[in-house]
C-alpha atoms as one frame of an Amber mdcrd trajectory, in Angstrom:
protein
  -3.156   7.222   1.254  -6.077   7.599   3.661  -6.807   4.064   4.758  -9.198
   3.684   7.661  -7.056   3.144  10.798  -9.314   0.467  12.237  -9.118  -1.551
   9.005  -5.352  -1.046   8.867  -5.140  -2.473  12.376  -6.778  -5.664  11.093
  -3.977  -6.245   8.565  -2.595  -9.402  10.174  -6.012 -10.941  10.728  -7.191
 -10.428   7.167  -3.839 -11.385   5.704  -4.287 -14.717   7.490  -7.763 -15.064
   5.961  -6.451 -14.266   2.494  -3.611 -16.745   2.772  -5.940 -19.433   4.074
  -8.096 -18.924   0.987  -4.988 -19.065  -1.182  -3.943 -22.342   0.399  -7.348
 -23.890  -0.299  -8.308 -22.857  -3.846 -11.558 -24.101  -5.345 -12.531 -24.117
  -9.000 -15.670 -22.682 -10.534 -18.936 -23.784  -8.927 -16.996 -25.860  -6.401
 -16.273 -22.994  -3.968 -17.979 -24.750  -1.049 -15.282 -24.214   1.580 -14.691
 -20.633   0.439 -18.386 -19.787   0.410 -18.812 -21.379   3.833 -15.963 -19.366
   5.318 -17.337 -16.159   3.773 -20.871 -16.795   4.995 -19.806 -17.706   8.524
 -17.700 -14.582   8.901 -20.467 -12.351   7.601 -23.081 -13.927   9.857 -20.745
 -13.492  12.811 -20.566  -9.764  12.077 -24.354  -9.455  12.031 -25.147  -9.345
   8.308 -28.111 -11.099   6.692 -26.610 -13.873   4.576 -28.059 -15.788   1.632
 -26.162 -18.855   0.450 -26.284 -20.858  -2.759 -27.250 -18.145  -5.225 -26.031
 -19.086  -8.684 -24.659 -22.344  -7.322 -22.166 -21.395  -4.633 -22.637 -17.626
  -4.524 -23.129 -15.703  -1.285 -24.948 -12.392  -0.827 -24.788 -10.485   2.451
 -27.126  -7.589   3.135 -26.544  -4.712   5.535 -29.168  -2.051   6.241 -28.824
   1.258   8.033 -31.098   4.254   8.402 -34.423   4.639   6.604 -33.492   5.203
   2.971 -34.708   2.812   0.287 -31.592   3.391  -1.805 -29.197   0.482  -2.368
 -25.826  -0.409  -3.857 -24.038  -3.643  -4.746 -20.366  -4.509  -4.253 -18.963
  -7.618  -5.926 -15.967  -9.901  -5.369 -15.166 -13.182  -7.135 -14.159 -16.332
  -5.244 -12.962 -19.016  -7.648  -9.439 -20.194  -8.479  -7.826 -21.507 -11.673
  -6.761 -24.990 -12.843  -3.085 -23.969 -12.693  -0.356 -25.967 -10.866   1.298
 -23.553  -8.425   5.068 -23.015  -8.636   5.329 -21.097  -5.357   6.734 -22.872
  -2.319   5.937 -20.371   0.440   3.873 -21.604   3.409   0.482 -20.502   2.053
   0.929 -22.196  -1.348  -1.950 -24.269  -2.665  -2.594 -27.507  -0.807  -4.339
 -28.904  -3.885  -2.200 -29.963  -6.857  -3.365 -28.585 -10.168  -5.214 -25.555
  -8.900  -4.285 -22.189  -7.410  -5.440 -18.630  -6.889  -3.521 -17.284  -9.864
  -5.780 -14.285 -10.413  -6.156 -12.818  -6.929  -9.764 -13.704  -6.234  -8.644
 -14.700  -2.746  -7.613 -11.061  -2.247 -10.786  -9.660  -3.778 -12.866 -11.745
  -1.390 -10.784 -10.659   1.597 -10.991  -6.939   0.800 -14.776  -7.113   0.581
 -14.973  -9.110   3.810 -12.944  -6.456   5.641 -15.229  -3.720   4.318 -18.329
  -5.642   5.381 -16.974  -6.067   8.893 -16.220  -2.359   9.265 -19.552  -1.219
   7.844 -21.454  -3.678  10.033 -19.767  -2.193  13.097 -20.270   1.459  12.167
 -23.315   1.591   9.828 -22.423   5.149   8.902 -24.692   5.185   5.849 -28.378
   5.409   5.006 -29.760   2.618   2.846 -28.848  -0.948   1.918 -25.503  -2.396
   0.900 -25.374  -5.811  -0.764 -22.055  -7.661  -0.647 -21.952 -10.055  -3.605
 -19.470 -12.946  -3.422 -19.606 -14.534  -6.840 -18.552 -18.010  -7.983 -17.180
 -19.106 -11.346 -15.747 -15.955 -12.853 -13.059 -17.989 -14.586 -14.992 -19.243
 -17.588 -18.123 -20.278 -15.731 -20.155 -17.083 -16.108 -21.005 -17.078 -12.421
 -22.264 -13.500 -12.635 -24.847 -14.566 -15.197 -25.801 -17.558 -13.043 -26.407
 -15.286 -10.052 -28.480 -12.891 -12.154 -30.546 -15.756 -13.569 -30.990 -16.947
  -9.981 -32.650 -13.639  -9.111 -29.724 -11.557  -7.838 -31.059  -8.123  -8.694
 -34.699  -9.078  -8.101 -34.049 -10.413  -4.629 -31.343  -7.852  -3.824 -32.210
  -4.645  -5.706 -29.229  -2.429  -6.503 -29.266   1.020  -8.058 -25.684   0.440
  -9.173 -23.017  -2.227  -8.838 -19.246  -1.880  -8.456 -16.258  -4.206  -8.786
 -12.459  -4.076  -8.587  -9.627  -6.332  -9.735  -5.987  -6.304  -8.688  -3.650
  -5.332 -11.532   0.009  -6.430 -11.602   2.365  -3.763 -12.874   0.212  -0.943
 -11.529   1.923   0.411  -8.388   0.418  -0.297  -4.998  -1.527   2.756  -3.870
  -2.943   3.385  -7.335  -6.284   2.842  -9.021  -6.935   2.765 -12.764 -10.243
   3.019 -14.581 -11.755   3.985 -17.878 -15.222   5.369 -18.643 -16.803   3.105
 -21.227 -15.146  -0.140 -22.264 -12.393  -1.381 -19.953 -12.309  -5.091 -20.865
 -13.245  -6.932 -24.043 -15.832  -9.515 -24.908 -14.664 -13.127 -25.052 -15.984
 -15.358 -27.820 -15.014 -18.661 -29.441 -15.666 -19.931 -32.930 -15.260 -23.212
 -34.781 -15.774 -23.687 -38.507 -16.130 -27.232 -39.810 -15.565 -27.687 -43.539
 -16.858 -30.870 -45.182 -15.919 -32.154 -48.617 -14.967 -35.473 -50.185 -11.689
 -37.125 -49.378  -9.446 -39.215 -51.549  -5.902 -39.952 -52.630  -3.552 -36.993
 -52.370  -2.103 -37.923 -55.791  -5.536 -37.476 -57.397  -6.998 -34.251 -55.950
  -9.259 -33.821 -58.970 -11.355 -36.720 -57.656 -11.899 -34.989 -54.305 -13.589
 -31.927 -52.889 -10.698 -30.789 -50.742 -11.861 -29.378 -47.359  -8.286 -28.535
 -46.319  -7.756 -26.154 -49.222 -11.163 -24.586 -48.587 -10.376 -24.172 -44.874
  -7.126 -22.396 -45.687  -8.965 -19.948 -47.942 -11.518 -19.337 -45.177  -8.710
 -18.709 -42.691  -7.167 -16.092 -44.986 -10.516 -14.492 -45.673 -11.498 -14.119
 -42.021  -8.896 -11.396 -41.473 -10.626  -9.383 -44.183 -13.576  -9.006 -41.841
 -11.324  -7.151 -39.411  -9.563  -5.014 -42.028 -12.364  -4.421 -44.545 -15.775
  -4.899 -42.894 -15.309  -3.578 -39.358 -15.036   0.163 -38.812 -11.358   1.020
 -38.209 -12.194   2.901 -34.997 -13.817  -0.208 -33.475 -11.113  -2.297 -31.832
 -11.350  -6.045 -32.401  -9.065  -9.034 -32.719  -9.754 -12.343 -34.480  -7.199
 -15.061 -33.789  -7.231 -18.478 -35.428  -5.616 -20.765 -32.874  -6.581 -24.204
 -34.183  -6.414 -25.832 -37.614  -7.102 -29.546 -37.716  -7.407 -32.001 -40.596
  -6.324 -35.445 -41.688  -4.158 -38.212 -40.281  -2.087 -39.409 -43.233   0.202
 -37.414 -45.512  -1.123 -39.058 -48.657  -4.836 -38.802 -47.922  -7.078 -35.790
 -48.450  -9.591 -36.018 -45.582 -13.342 -35.614 -45.732 -13.318 -32.862 -43.120
 -11.217 -29.989 -41.820 -11.844 -27.514 -39.029 -10.473 -24.260 -37.707 -11.191
 -22.465 -34.467 -10.158 -19.508 -32.418 -11.283 -16.469 -30.508 -12.814 -13.071
 -31.190 -12.507 -10.093 -28.850 -14.296  -6.748 -29.194 -15.109  -3.702 -27.091
 -18.673  -3.268 -28.342 -21.600  -5.465 -29.250 -22.091  -3.894 -32.698 -18.639
  -4.981 -33.855 -19.242  -8.419 -32.383 -22.546  -8.789 -34.233 -20.858  -7.817
 -37.491 -18.004 -10.298 -37.079 -20.383 -13.099 -36.131 -22.605 -12.493 -39.170
 -19.810 -11.980 -41.701 -17.901 -15.033 -40.461 -20.866 -17.281 -41.170 -21.415
 -15.747 -44.607 -17.760 -15.872 -45.604 -17.236 -19.449 -44.429 -20.309 -20.725
 -46.266 -19.583 -18.836 -49.491 -15.872 -19.731 -49.562 -16.582 -23.393 -48.925
 -19.229 -23.408 -51.646 -16.749 -21.873 -54.095 -14.620 -24.980 -53.566 -17.568
 -27.381 -53.774 -17.591 -27.951 -50.014 -19.897 -26.991 -47.176 -19.098 -25.113
 -43.953 -20.828 -25.092 -40.588 -19.940 -22.233 -38.229 -20.381 -22.301 -34.469
 -19.952 -18.992 -32.652 -20.140 -19.018 -28.858 -20.443 -15.714 -27.024 -18.878
 -16.287 -23.636 -18.582 -12.872 -21.948 -19.771  -9.515 -23.290 -17.496  -6.458
 -23.123 -17.163  -4.826 -19.712 -18.499  -1.308 -20.242 -18.494   1.185 -17.391
 -21.267   3.732 -16.974 -19.938   7.317 -17.219 -21.759   8.723 -14.172 -20.884
   5.796 -11.898 -17.280   5.865 -13.108 -17.012   9.563 -12.292 -18.416   8.838
  -8.847 -16.022   5.930  -8.272 -13.074   8.085  -9.350 -14.009  10.697  -6.760
 -13.949   7.993  -4.074 -10.591   6.670  -5.300  -9.117  10.160  -5.125 -10.391
  10.515  -1.575  -8.638   7.273  -0.630  -5.278   7.617  -2.376  -5.054  11.136
  -3.837  -5.732  12.493  -7.319  -2.208  11.763  -8.583  -2.650   8.065  -7.863
  -5.804   7.576  -9.951  -5.484   6.878 -13.668  -8.764   7.812 -15.320  -8.012
   6.753 -18.908  -6.260   3.415 -18.540  -5.802   1.483 -21.762  -8.547  -1.152
 -22.015  -7.419  -4.763 -22.013  -8.466  -7.498 -24.409  -8.937  -9.764 -21.394
 -12.530 -10.517 -20.424 -14.488 -10.351 -17.165 -17.957 -11.665 -16.372 -18.764
  -8.607 -14.247 -19.838  -7.459 -17.707 -23.107  -9.354 -17.205 -23.870  -7.252
 -14.133 -23.136  -4.056 -16.066 -25.661  -5.135 -18.695 -28.276  -5.160 -15.941
 -27.205  -2.218 -13.784 -25.070   0.912 -14.166 -21.744   0.670 -12.424 -17.982
   0.754 -12.570 -15.227  -1.852 -12.757 -11.721  -0.665 -11.868  -8.179  -1.896
 -11.307  -6.224  -1.614  -8.047  -2.428  -1.823  -8.244  -0.834  -5.121  -7.199
   2.738  -3.881  -7.663   5.629  -5.497  -9.511   5.872  -8.716  -7.511   8.483
  -7.594  -4.979   5.988  -8.292  -2.182   6.266 -12.058  -2.638   7.931 -13.869
   0.238  10.849 -16.243  -0.164   9.895 -19.437  -1.886   7.936 -17.892  -4.739
   8.205 -19.366  -8.227  10.615 -18.083 -10.837   7.886 -16.745 -13.095   6.564
 -13.177 -13.057   3.867 -12.033 -10.668   1.312 -11.709 -13.448  -2.299 -12.819
 -13.601  -2.826 -16.476 -14.544   0.864 -17.188 -13.929   1.935 -20.106 -11.740
   4.217 -17.792  -9.702   1.564 -15.156  -8.980   0.526 -14.096  -5.484  -1.867
 -11.373  -4.347  -0.265  -8.423  -2.552  -1.638  -8.270   0.989  -0.767  -4.577
   1.235  -3.870  -3.978  -0.874  -6.297  -5.269   1.740  -6.662  -2.060   3.835
  -6.709   0.132   0.742  -9.288  -1.949  -1.127 -11.478  -2.295   1.952 -11.280
   1.458   2.595 -12.364   2.111  -0.985 -15.406  -0.114  -0.519 -16.331   1.546
   2.773 -16.011   5.097   1.452 -17.954   4.155  -1.670 -20.898   2.915   0.397
 -20.774   5.886   2.760 -20.754   8.371  -0.094 -23.257   6.531  -2.296 -25.671
   6.173   0.621 -24.901   9.282   2.697 -26.491   9.931   6.042 -28.396  13.199
   5.998
């Protein structure tokens, strides 16, 4: 692994930064302390800093040479509403919230890269360091874009990385095309006419209609969607009534839909509405369908992915880069940036959890788990990847 020696020498300093961020987690759009720390560090290293983009987002700009070319690097800053089970010294100081996804580490790796590049400026063009709020369900990437991110800070391409538990430290994993799924929620409300459970013939039973809709929805996946298009539709809520002897006036079901392409998502959305309405009507009821598209699928651009892979191989060797990792049905709002700009989103190995110090929780070191902790060994490697990516994307002639 070819980490930059100067960055490796900063290990203790940036580990302290990462653990400070871990100890003071902030939820989406409330990352005021985190954003302040990020901005102050960047300003101290001589970067041009813009605060408050998309709420609490920070963008730092670094220019070198005369080229008009530019590239964007993104890290997320927010934590999760998860009570931490760890008891080590840098555990969360705030009950009910913790950095259970490693955004504290993502922020630290990008900070280390910014410091090194500001000191060396061994590139020709402009690098934008994007510190994003509200990845965890708040669509902070979209908020930054709507706030003028790519208009105020033009980028030819944009890149992101996420730590990945289970992938060995010293490894990267990526996939050209879809790497993470879209995230969508639906709720179908069925309305009928309630009455006594002993006299169903006097009612228009919304519960029975809702059950038929629930069964029929899986037919969209197995009979309407192309088999080669991966998608999952999960009904996670079914609610109706309060008394065992009363047929209610209303029943509802809800859940989630995940896909790897927009075409499949459009089909499921359309067919769900049609099926719910027609099935309800067949039982003399009505159905209202709400379908909320939260995050689109995260789809890497082939050329930028090939470029990123070449940088990864330079950093850790060809044998340590997986170029066809299995996509995950998890979602990521970096997808919004990839709708606007070509780019690549990749995973960096967080190991199996053995790095955790004494006092960690009994649960596994997995994302969104109360016993998770970011692996500080990643900091020099991730920062080196960012530096080499900028230097190669914006080479000095």
